[in-house]
C-alpha positions as CSV (number, residue, x, y, z in Angstrom):
1,M,13.1,16.8,13.4
2,K,16.7,16.9,13.8
3,Q,16.8,13.0,13.3
4,P,16.7,12.1,9.5
5,I,13.4,10.3,8.6
6,E,15.3,7.1,7.7
7,T,16.0,6.7,11.7
8,Y,12.4,5.9,12.2
9,F,11.2,4.6,8.8
10,Q,12.2,2.9,5.8
11,I,11.4,5.2,2.9
12,G,10.2,3.4,-0.4
13,T,8.0,4.0,-3.3
14,I,5.7,1.8,-5.4
15,Q,7.3,1.1,-8.8
16,W,4.5,0.5,-10.8
17,M,2.8,3.8,-9.6
18,S,6.1,6.0,-9.7
19,Y,6.6,4.5,-13.3
20,P,3.3,3.3,-14.9
21,P,4.0,0.1,-16.9
22,A,2.3,1.6,-20.1
23,D,5.0,4.4,-20.5
24,Y,8.0,3.3,-18.4
25,S,10.2,0.2,-18.8
26,L,10.3,-2.0,-15.5
27,L,13.8,-2.8,-15.3
28,E,15.1,0.6,-16.4
29,S,12.9,2.2,-13.8
30,V,14.1,-0.1,-11.2
31,K,17.4,0.7,-11.7
32,K,16.8,4.5,-11.4
33,L,15.1,3.8,-8.1
34,A,17.8,1.3,-6.8
35,G,20.4,3.8,-7.6
36,D,18.5,6.5,-5.6
37,E,19.9,6.5,-2.1
38,F,16.8,8.3,-0.7
39,F,14.9,5.2,-0.8
40,T,15.8,2.1,1.2
41,T,12.5,0.2,0.3
42,L,11.1,-0.9,-3.3
43,E,7.7,-2.2,-3.8
44,V,7.0,-4.2,-6.8
45,T,4.3,-6.4,-8.3
46,H,3.8,-9.4,-10.6
47,V,6.0,-9.8,-13.3
48,E,4.6,-12.0,-16.5
49,A,7.8,-12.9,-18.1
50,D,10.2,-15.4,-16.6
51,E,13.3,-13.7,-18.0
52,E,12.4,-10.1,-17.1
53,R,11.5,-11.6,-13.4
54,M,14.6,-13.0,-13.0
55,Q,16.4,-9.9,-14.1
56,L,14.3,-8.1,-11.5
57,R,15.3,-10.4,-9.0
58,T,18.9,-9.7,-9.9
59,L,18.6,-6.0,-9.4
60,L,16.8,-6.3,-6.2
61,E,19.5,-8.4,-5.0
62,Q,22.2,-6.0,-5.7
63,S,20.3,-3.1,-4.2
64,H,20.4,-3.8,-0.5
65,M,16.8,-2.5,-0.3
66,R,13.9,-3.8,1.5
67,V,11.5,-5.6,-1.2
68,C,7.8,-5.3,-0.8
69,Y,5.3,-7.0,-2.9
70,G,1.8,-5.7,-3.9
71,A,-0.8,-8.2,-5.5
72,Q,-3.6,-5.4,-5.6
73,P,-2.9,-4.9,-9.4
74,R,-3.3,-8.7,-10.0
75,L,-6.5,-8.8,-8.3
76,L,-7.9,-5.2,-9.9
77,G,-6.4,-6.1,-13.6
78,H,-8.6,-9.3,-13.6
79,G,-11.6,-8.4,-11.5
80,L,-10.9,-11.0,-8.8
81,N,-12.5,-10.6,-5.7
82,P,-11.5,-12.2,-2.4
83,N,-14.6,-11.9,-0.7
84,A,-16.8,-12.9,-3.6
85,I,-19.9,-14.7,-2.5
86,D,-19.7,-17.2,-5.2
87,E,-17.2,-19.9,-4.1
88,N,-15.6,-20.5,-7.5
89,E,-14.9,-16.6,-8.1
90,R,-13.6,-16.4,-4.3
91,E,-11.1,-19.5,-5.2
92,K,-9.9,-17.8,-8.2
93,A,-8.8,-14.8,-6.2
94,E,-7.3,-17.1,-3.4
95,K,-5.2,-19.0,-6.0
96,I,-3.7,-15.6,-7.3
97,L,-2.7,-14.7,-3.8
98,L,-1.3,-17.9,-3.0
99,H,0.8,-17.6,-6.3
100,S,1.8,-14.1,-5.1
101,V,3.3,-15.3,-2.0
102,D,5.5,-17.6,-4.0
103,E,6.5,-14.8,-6.4
104,A,7.1,-12.4,-3.6
105,E,9.3,-14.8,-2.0
106,Y,11.4,-15.4,-5.0
107,L,11.9,-11.7,-5.6
108,G,13.1,-11.4,-2.0
109,A,10.1,-9.7,-0.3
110,K,8.8,-10.9,3.3
111,G,5.3,-10.6,2.7
112,I,2.3,-9.6,0.3
113,T,-0.3,-6.7,0.5
114,F,-3.7,-6.9,-1.1
115,L,-7.0,-5.8,-1.1
116,A,-10.7,-6.7,-0.3
117,G,-13.0,-6.8,-3.2
118,K,-16.4,-5.1,-4.0
119,W,-19.5,-5.8,-1.9
120,Q,-23.2,-5.4,-1.7
121,E,-25.1,-4.3,1.2
122,K,-27.6,-7.2,1.1
123,D,-24.7,-9.8,1.6
124,K,-22.2,-7.7,3.3
125,A,-22.0,-10.2,6.3
126,L,-21.4,-13.2,3.9
127,A,-18.7,-11.2,2.2
128,Y,-17.0,-10.4,5.2
129,G,-16.9,-14.3,6.1
130,Q,-15.6,-14.8,2.7
131,L,-12.9,-12.4,3.1
132,L,-11.9,-14.1,6.4
133,K,-11.7,-17.4,4.7
134,T,-9.5,-16.2,1.7
135,T,-7.2,-14.2,4.2
136,R,-6.7,-17.1,6.7
137,N,-5.9,-19.3,3.8
138,V,-3.5,-16.9,2.5
139,C,-1.7,-16.5,6.0
140,S,-1.6,-20.1,6.7
141,Y,0.4,-20.6,3.5
142,A,2.7,-17.4,4.0
143,A,3.2,-18.7,7.5
144,L,4.9,-21.7,6.2
145,K,7.2,-19.4,4.5
146,G,7.7,-17.0,7.6
147,M,6.1,-14.2,5.7
148,M,3.5,-11.4,6.4
149,V,0.1,-10.8,4.8
150,E,-1.2,-7.4,4.7
151,L,-4.5,-6.0,3.8
152,E,-4.5,-2.3,2.4
153,V,-7.5,-0.2,3.6
154,F,-9.4,1.4,0.6
155,D,-12.5,3.5,0.4
156,Y,-15.9,1.7,0.7
157,D,-18.1,3.8,-1.6
158,M,-16.2,6.3,-3.8
159,D,-13.9,4.3,-6.2
160,K,-12.6,0.9,-5.5
161,S,-15.6,0.5,-3.1
162,A,-13.7,-2.0,-1.3
163,L,-15.1,-4.2,1.7
164,I,-12.5,-2.9,3.9
165,G,-12.3,0.2,5.3
166,P,-13.4,2.2,6.8
167,A,-11.2,2.4,9.7
168,P,-13.6,0.8,12.3
169,L,-14.4,-2.3,10.1
170,A,-10.9,-2.7,9.3
171,S,-10.2,-2.9,13.1
172,R,-12.9,-5.4,13.5
173,F,-11.4,-7.3,10.5
174,A,-7.9,-7.4,11.8
175,G,-9.0,-8.4,15.4
176,D,-10.7,-11.3,13.9
177,M,-7.5,-12.2,11.8
178,R,-5.3,-11.7,14.8
179,M,-7.2,-14.4,16.7
180,T,-5.9,-16.9,14.1
181,H,-2.9,-15.7,12.6
182,S,-0.1,-13.4,14.0
183,N,1.3,-12.9,10.5
184,F,-1.4,-10.4,9.5
185,G,-1.3,-6.7,9.6
186,L,-3.1,-3.5,8.1
187,L,-1.5,-1.1,5.4
188,V,-2.9,2.3,5.7
189,D,-2.5,4.8,3.2
190,L,-2.8,8.7,3.7
191,S,-4.3,9.3,0.2
192,H,-7.1,7.0,1.2
193,F,-8.1,8.7,4.4
194,P,-10.0,11.8,2.4
195,T,-11.8,8.7,0.4
196,T,-13.1,7.4,3.7
197,Y,-14.0,10.7,5.1
198,E,-11.6,10.0,7.9
199,T,-8.5,11.9,9.6
200,S,-5.0,10.6,10.3
201,Q,-5.8,11.0,14.0
202,F,-8.8,8.7,13.7
203,V,-7.4,6.0,11.4
204,I,-4.1,5.6,13.0
205,S,-5.5,5.6,16.7
206,T,-8.3,3.4,15.5
207,L,-6.1,0.6,13.7
208,K,-2.9,1.2,16.1
209,P,-2.5,-2.3,17.2
210,Y,-2.8,-3.6,13.7
211,I,-0.8,-1.2,11.4
212,T,2.2,-2.9,9.8
213,H,2.9,-0.9,6.8
214,L,2.3,3.0,5.8
215,H,1.7,4.7,2.4
216,I,1.5,8.3,1.6
217,G,-0.1,10.3,-1.4
218,N,-2.9,12.4,-2.4
219,A,-6.4,12.3,-3.7
220,V,-9.2,14.3,-5.1
221,V,-12.4,13.8,-3.4
222,K,-14.6,16.5,-5.0
223,K,-17.0,15.2,-7.4
224,G,-16.7,16.3,-11.0
225,F,-13.1,17.6,-10.6
226,E,-10.2,16.1,-12.3
227,A,-8.7,12.8,-10.9
228,Y,-11.5,12.2,-8.7
229,G,-11.2,9.2,-6.7
230,D,-8.4,6.8,-5.9
231,Q,-6.0,8.2,-8.8
232,H,-2.8,9.1,-6.6
233,P,-2.3,12.3,-8.3
234,R,0.8,14.5,-7.3
235,F,0.9,16.7,-4.1
236,G,-0.3,20.0,-5.0
237,F,-2.5,18.6,-7.6
238,P,-5.3,21.4,-8.3
239,D,-8.6,20.7,-5.7
240,S,-6.9,17.8,-4.2
241,A,-6.9,17.0,-0.5
242,N,-3.4,16.3,0.7
243,D,-0.3,18.5,0.5
244,T,2.7,19.3,3.0
245,P,0.4,20.4,5.9
246,E,-1.7,17.0,5.8
247,L,1.8,15.1,5.4
248,L,3.0,17.0,8.5
249,D,-0.2,16.2,10.6
250,F,0.3,12.3,9.4
251,F,3.9,12.6,10.9
252,K,2.7,14.1,14.2
253,V,0.1,11.5,14.7
254,L,2.5,8.8,14.1
255,K,4.8,10.3,16.3
256,E,2.3,10.8,19.1
257,E,1.0,7.2,18.8
258,G,4.5,5.5,19.0
259,F,5.2,4.8,15.3
260,F,8.6,6.2,15.6
261,R,10.8,2.9,16.0
262,K,14.4,3.2,15.6
263,D,14.7,-0.4,16.3
264,N,12.4,-1.6,14.0
265,P,11.2,1.1,11.5
266,M,8.3,0.6,9.5
267,V,8.0,0.8,5.9
268,L,6.6,4.2,4.7
269,S,6.3,4.5,0.8
270,L,5.0,7.1,-1.4
271,E,2.3,6.1,-3.7
272,V,2.1,8.6,-6.3
273,K,1.7,8.6,-9.9
274,P,1.9,10.9,-12.9
275,W,-1.4,12.3,-14.3
276,K,-1.9,12.1,-17.9
277,D,1.4,13.3,-19.6
278,E,3.0,14.3,-16.6
279,D,6.7,13.3,-16.4
280,A,7.3,10.6,-13.7
281,N,10.7,11.9,-12.8
282,I,9.4,15.2,-12.0
283,I,6.3,13.8,-10.1
284,L,8.8,11.8,-8.0
285,A,11.1,14.7,-7.2
286,N,7.9,16.6,-6.1
287,S,6.8,13.7,-3.8
288,K,10.6,13.7,-2.1
289,R,10.2,17.6,-1.7
290,V,7.0,17.3,0.2
291,I,8.2,14.7,2.5
292,K,11.4,16.6,3.1
293,R,9.7,19.8,3.8
294,A,7.2,18.2,6.1
295,W,9.8,16.2,8.1
296,A,11.6,19.5,8.6
297,L,8.6,21.1,10.1
298,L,8.1,18.5,12.4
299,E,9.0,19.4,16.3
300,D,11.3,17.0,18.1
């Protein structure tokens, strides 16, 4: 493409993926990312300590970056399920999501993203209703603040085993949500397409009316191989599903489906993390190289 990628997308990264908190300082990594002009968006998550949260907000205010907030780690880290059949368990997840809306607002984000919980075939319909209840309650609260709520589409039987996807079920859910709440959207992630046995063309064309946020990354979907499942390894990882050709195909489909929007560019964040003792800075550079190469190969 002759036009730079930032003409059509707000390029970001997921801070806690790029710099896993077990190995890297939150504030130091945010300073590094905020100082990198390649990124115009930064996705952050819950910060436990009040002082550190305040310092994070100060850095984000200085950055002139779009801020996004992911509530996925809060749910996964505590085993919370927004579609739990048990009402007490469902309410625990909803409470965390409502608090996440407040924290996102404090940090300067215009919404939150989250994921559905695990499910069982025997009560799948009940779980679907519970997820609608949770999401509608959170959307109603977010709407009071002028904020969005986005559900990320995950695998349904491989790793996270979330209720939503695959894409056709995500489409049905988003349609039901839009009947009552216009501040709801879907986040789709290239790294999840192999885990739901779907293609970029199928996912994006199926979910086109509801997609409001994009992620890109990689996955290993061969059982028994290293980093199997929803682990977001680097592009080029051994036996993995996505690299430059798959990202190029993703860009082609987005272009064909009308997602190249100069006047209202969508967030497109890389969700890639170091595997074991890999260096985060090198993995981040790897991701940027793949993005640049795929974009350069995209025809006008």
